[in-house]
C-alpha positions in Angstrom: 90.6 68.3 118.8 90.5 70.0 122.2 89.9 73.7 123.0 93.7 74.1 124.1 95.1 72.3 120.4 92.8 74.4 118.3 93.9 77.5 120.4 97.6 77.0 119.5 97.1 76.2 116.2 94.7 79.6 115.9 97.7 81.5 117.6 100.3 80.2 115.5 98.3 81.3 112.2 97.9 84.8 113.8 101.8 85.3 114.9 103.0 83.9 111.9 100.4 84.9 108.8 98.2 87.4 110.5 95.1 85.4 109.5 92.5 84.8 111.7 91.3 80.9 112.0 87.9 79.9 112.0 87.8 77.4 114.8 84.1 76.9 114.9 84.5 73.8 112.6 87.3 71.5 114.3 86.6 69.0 111.7 87.8 70.9 109.0 90.9 71.8 110.5 91.6 68.3 111.5 91.2 67.3 107.9 93.7 70.0 106.9 96.0 69.1 109.5 95.5 65.6 108.7 96.9 66.2 105.2 100.0 68.2 106.4 100.9 65.4 108.6 100.8 62.9 105.9 103.2 65.2 103.8 105.4 65.8 107.0 106.3 62.2 107.7 103.5 62.1 110.9 101.4 59.2 111.6 98.5 61.2 112.4 97.2 64.9 113.9 98.3 63.8 117.6 101.7 63.2 116.5 102.1 66.5 114.7 100.4 68.5 117.4 103.2 66.8 120.0 105.7 67.8 117.6 104.7 71.4 117.2 105.4 71.4 121.4 108.7 70.2 120.7 111.7 71.0 119.0 110.5 70.7 116.0 108.0 73.8 116.1 110.0 75.9 114.0 110.6 73.4 111.0 106.7 72.7 111.3 105.3 76.2 112.2 104.9 77.4 108.2 103.8 73.9 106.8 101.0 73.8 109.6 99.8 77.6 108.7 100.1 77.1 104.9 98.0 74.1 105.3 95.5 75.9 107.3 95.3 79.2 105.7 95.8 78.1 101.7 93.7 80.9 99.8 92.6 80.4 96.4 89.9 81.8 94.1 88.5 80.9 91.1 89.7 81.7 87.3 87.7 85.1 86.5 86.2 85.4 89.6 83.8 88.9 89.4 83.9 89.2 85.6 82.4 92.8 86.2 85.3 94.0 88.3 87.8 92.5 85.7 86.1 94.0 82.7 85.9 97.4 84.6 90.1 96.9 84.8 90.9 95.8 81.4 88.2 98.3 79.5 88.9 101.6 82.0 91.6 101.2 84.0 94.4 100.1 82.0 93.9 102.2 79.3 93.7 105.0 81.1 97.0 104.3 83.2 98.7 103.7 79.9 97.9 107.1 78.9 98.8 108.4 82.3 102.4 106.9 82.0 102.8 107.9 78.7 103.2 104.5 77.4 105.3 103.1 79.5 104.2 99.3 81.1 101.5 99.2 83.7 102.6 97.5 86.6 99.9 94.7 88.0 100.6 92.9 91.4 98.6 90.4 92.4 99.5 90.4 95.8 97.5 87.0 96.8 98.3 84.6 94.5 97.1 81.2 95.6 97.4 78.7 93.3 97.5 81.1 90.3 94.1 81.6 89.3 93.7 85.1 90.3 96.9 86.2 88.6 96.3 84.0 85.3 93.0 85.7 85.3 94.5 89.4 85.2 97.2 88.1 82.7 94.2 87.3 80.3 92.1 90.4 81.0 95.5 92.3 80.3 96.2 90.4 76.8 92.9 91.2 75.7 93.0 94.5 76.7 96.2 94.9 74.8 94.2 93.3 71.6 91.8 96.5 71.7 95.1 98.9 72.2 98.4 98.2 70.6 100.2 101.1 72.7 99.0 99.3 75.8 101.8 97.5 77.8 101.6 95.3 80.7 103.8 93.7 83.8 102.1 90.8 85.9 103.9 90.5 89.6 102.6 87.8 91.6 102.8 87.0 95.4 101.7 84.5 98.1 102.8 83.4 101.7 102.9 79.6 100.6 105.6 78.5 99.0 103.7 75.3 98.0 101.3 77.8 96.3 103.6 79.5 94.2 105.3 76.3 93.3 102.2 74.9 91.9 101.0 78.5 90.4 103.9 78.8 88.4 103.7 75.1 86.7 100.4 76.4 85.4 98.5 73.1 85.4 94.7 73.3 86.4 92.1 70.4 86.7 89.3 70.0 84.1 86.9 71.1 86.7 89.1 74.0 87.8 89.1 75.7 84.2 85.9 75.3 82.9 84.2 76.4 86.3 85.3 80.3 85.6 87.2 80.0 82.0 85.1 80.1 78.7 85.5 77.6 75.8 87.1 80.7 73.5 89.5 81.3 76.3 90.5 77.7 77.0 91.4 77.6 73.2 93.3 80.4 73.3 95.5 80.4 76.6 95.8 76.6 77.2 97.2 73.3 76.0 95.9 69.8 77.2 98.1 68.3 79.2 97.9 64.3 80.6 93.9 65.0 81.7 94.6 68.2 82.7 95.2 71.9 81.4 98.3 74.0 81.3 98.3 77.7 80.6 100.1 78.4 77.3 104.1 79.3 77.7 103.7 82.8 77.0 101.1 83.4 79.5 103.2 81.5 82.1 106.2 83.9 81.0 104.1 86.8 81.1 103.8 86.4 85.4 106.8 86.9 87.7 106.3 85.2 91.0 108.1 86.1 94.5 106.9 85.0 98.4 105.6 87.8 100.2 104.3 88.1 103.5 101.7 91.2 103.6 101.5 91.3 107.0 105.2 91.5 108.0 107.8 92.5 104.6 107.7 96.0 104.0 106.7 97.2 100.7 109.8 96.8 98.8 111.3 99.5 95.9 109.1 98.5 93.2 105.7 100.7 93.1 102.5 99.0 91.5 100.0 100.8 89.1 97.4 98.1 90.2 97.6 96.3 93.0 94.6 93.2 93.3 94.1 92.0 96.6 91.1 90.2 97.0 89.5 88.0 99.8 92.2 88.4 102.0 90.9 91.3 104.2 88.1 89.6 105.2 90.7 86.6 106.4 92.8 88.8 108.3 93.0 89.2 112.0 91.0 92.7 112.9 94.5 94.2 114.5 96.7 93.2 111.8 94.4 94.9 109.2 95.7 98.6 109.6 99.3 97.5 109.0 98.0 95.1 105.7 96.1 98.4 104.5 99.0 100.5 104.9 101.6 98.1 103.5 99.2 98.0 100.1 98.9 101.9 100.3 102.5 102.4 100.0 103.0 99.5 97.0 101.1 102.0 94.8 103.0 104.2 92.4 101.5 108.0 92.6 98.1 107.8 90.4 98.0 103.8 91.3 94.8 102.0 92.2 94.2 99.2 94.8 91.3 96.4 93.8 89.9 94.8 96.6 86.7 92.2 96.1 83.1 93.0 97.1 83.0 90.7 100.0 82.2 91.8 103.6 85.1 93.2 105.4 86.6 95.3 101.5 84.8 98.4 101.9 86.1 102.0 102.4 85.6 101.9 106.0 87.8 98.4 106.2 90.9 100.6 104.8 90.8 104.2 105.6 92.4 106.4 106.5 95.2 104.8 104.4 92.7 104.6 101.1 90.0 106.3 99.7 87.2 104.5 97.1 87.2 106.2 93.4 83.8 107.8 92.5 82.0 105.5 89.7 84.2 102.4 90.3 83.5 99.3 91.8 85.8 98.2 94.7 88.7 100.6 93.4 90.6 102.5 95.8 93.4 105.1 95.7 95.6 106.3 98.1 94.2 109.2 100.4 96.1 112.3 99.8 95.7 113.6 103.3 96.7 110.6 105.1 100.4 110.3 106.3 101.7 107.5 107.9 103.3 107.6 111.4 107.0 108.1 111.3 
């Protein structure tokens, strides 16, 4: 791919999804674009790029962006953070809410591994506390990812990589050589398409917002807006759970949010912060 073509693709990802595209490995971009070209009925990547400069540009923008910015986490990644959520955060919020349901929003659900991991964590927490009620909401910018996530079907490699044998027995069923999440687990999650960079927070406020791994992939100039959207989505006393990658520290979410003492990768709204009118 030429530098001009790489720049076209990078600008498209930035304007449509706020994502910073790493163009240092053109071969990887080409491979992803090749898959998009086949799905969209083009012979090869050059034909797809020609179409992107034609009247087909508007129709092709999202398929291309989705193909290049697909984001996935594995099951039960960073178990220490999930254990902290299930054993400390959820019970404490349940008490603070007087037994009302604790609302969790997985703000970048990818193909579903993250929200299903959160749902499993919530069910295990409920088994330790009968009074705990949890609602799980999940969103992603990719329609294709959401469609797959709703099915709850994953390969053997995907599930065995992060789920213990006990959890597989408790929450999954074999299906034609793959695995499917149990009906109760699938029905526990409500799915919705959300662009974190451009969609304003809706009326619903959440007790826990989980958004791990997205900030480091976000273009620097887009991070303040993303952080503000996440902060404004929190209910009073709610918390934001980030990952522990570079680009997810307190400095990266200031001034809208501040780290909670004694917690790993957990942030709350900064009471001193006021968004500009």
